[in-house]
N, C-alpha and C positions, 0 to 999 in steps of 0.2 A: 478497450480493456477496462475492466473494473475489478476491484478487489478490496479486501480490508486486512489491516494489520492489527495485532494486539499492541497495547501501549508500550510494550518492551521491544517492539520492532519485529516480532515474529510474524511471518506471513501466515495468515489463517485461511484465506479463501481468495481465489482468482478465477475470473471468467472473461470470456470475450463477448462483447456486445456490439450491435450495429452502431455505427457512428451517428446515425440520425435518431437514436433513442436518447431521450433526456436523462440526465444523471439521477433525477429524483425517482424515475421509474425503476432504474437499476437498484437504487437504494432500497426501495420497498421490496423488491424481489430478493435481494441477497440477505436481507435481515429477517426474512420470514421465519417465525418460530423462535427468534432470539429475544432476550430481554436484557437490556443494558442501556448505558449512555453511549451514543455514537457521536464522535467528533467529526464533523464534516466541513466542507467549504461552502461558500455561498451558493454554489450551483445546486446544492441539495435542499435548498429551501423549498418547502412544499406548500401547497394550498392549505388554507386553514382547516378544511374538512379532513384532508389527508393527515395533517399533523394531529388532529384530535384522535383519529383512528390509531395512529402510531403510538401515541401516549397511552391510550386505553389498553393496547396490547403489550405495554411494557417497554416499548422502543422509544427512547428519548434522544432527540438530536441536540447537540451542543454545537451550534454553527459558528464558524469563524466568518465574520462578515467583512466586507470591504470597508476601508476607512471612511468613505463617503456615506455609509449607511447609518452611522451614529446610533447603533443599537445598544440600549442599556442591558447590562447583565449582572448577575450576582457574582460575588467574590469566588464562590465555588465553581461557577462556570468558567471564570477567568483562569483559575488554577488548572482546570481540566484542559482549557485551550492551550496552556503553556506546554502540555504534553504533546499537543498536535505537531509541534516542530519535530519531535522524534519520528513520528510517523511520516511526515513529509520528507524528512531527510532520507529515511530508508527507501521510500517510494522514488525519490530523485535518484538515488544510487541505482535502483533497478532500471529506471528509464534511461539515465544518461551514461553511467559507468559501464553498464552491461548492454548498452545500445538497444534497450527494450522499446524501440520505436518502430512500429510495424509498417509505416508507409514507405519504408525503404525497400521492402520486399516486393517482388513483382508477381509471384505466384502464390497460390494457396499453400502448397506444400512447402515452399520456401519460407512463408510466413510462420507456419507452425513449427518448422525446424528451427527457425530463429528464436521463437518463443521458448521452445524446449531447451535449447542450449543456454539461453539467457537466464531462464528461471532456475535451471540446474546449477548454473554458476553462482547465482545468488544464494541458493540454498546450501551450496557447498561450504560456505563460510561457517555453517553451523557445526561442521565436523571438526572436533577439537584438534586432531593431529594432522589436519590438512597441510599445514605449513611444513611438516616433516616430510611429506611426500614431494614437495617442490623445493624446499630449502633445507637440504640435509644439514645436520649438525656438523659444521666444519671441523670442530675440535675432535670429533670421533673419526673423521676421515684421515687416513694416513697421508703424509706428505708424498706427493708424486715426484719422483726424480727422473730427470731426462738425461 
C-alpha cells in the first residue's frame, strides 16, 4: 500500500502496489504531474539520474535519513522534516489503530473489504458531528426511570 498525506494530515491519495516493487518506483508514479516538496523516508532515496529528473519536473524530495547516514541539510529542510512527524503519526493511526495491515487477510475480497472498512473509518473522523451519532449529548437525554 502506498499513499500520501497533506502536511495537515489529510489523506490525499492511496493505492495498492505489489510488495516486490521498490518504494522509489511508487514515488515516481504517484507524484507524476505534481510540483512541490515531498517529505519521504530513506526508502525513497533515488538514483542520481532519477533525482535530477524529479527536480527538473518540480518534484523535490526532502528525505528523512537514518541516524547512521549523517546527511547534511539546510535549516529549511530540517523545519520541513519536523512536519513529517504529523504525517507519520496519521499513517501510524491508519495502520495500527484501524488495523490497516493487509497480511492478516486470507482472500482478495477479504483484503479489499478490510481496506474499505479501515479507510472509511479513518475518513469518518473528518465528519464534524460524528461524535453526536455515537455519543449522544447526555444532558439532552431525559433520565430513565425504572
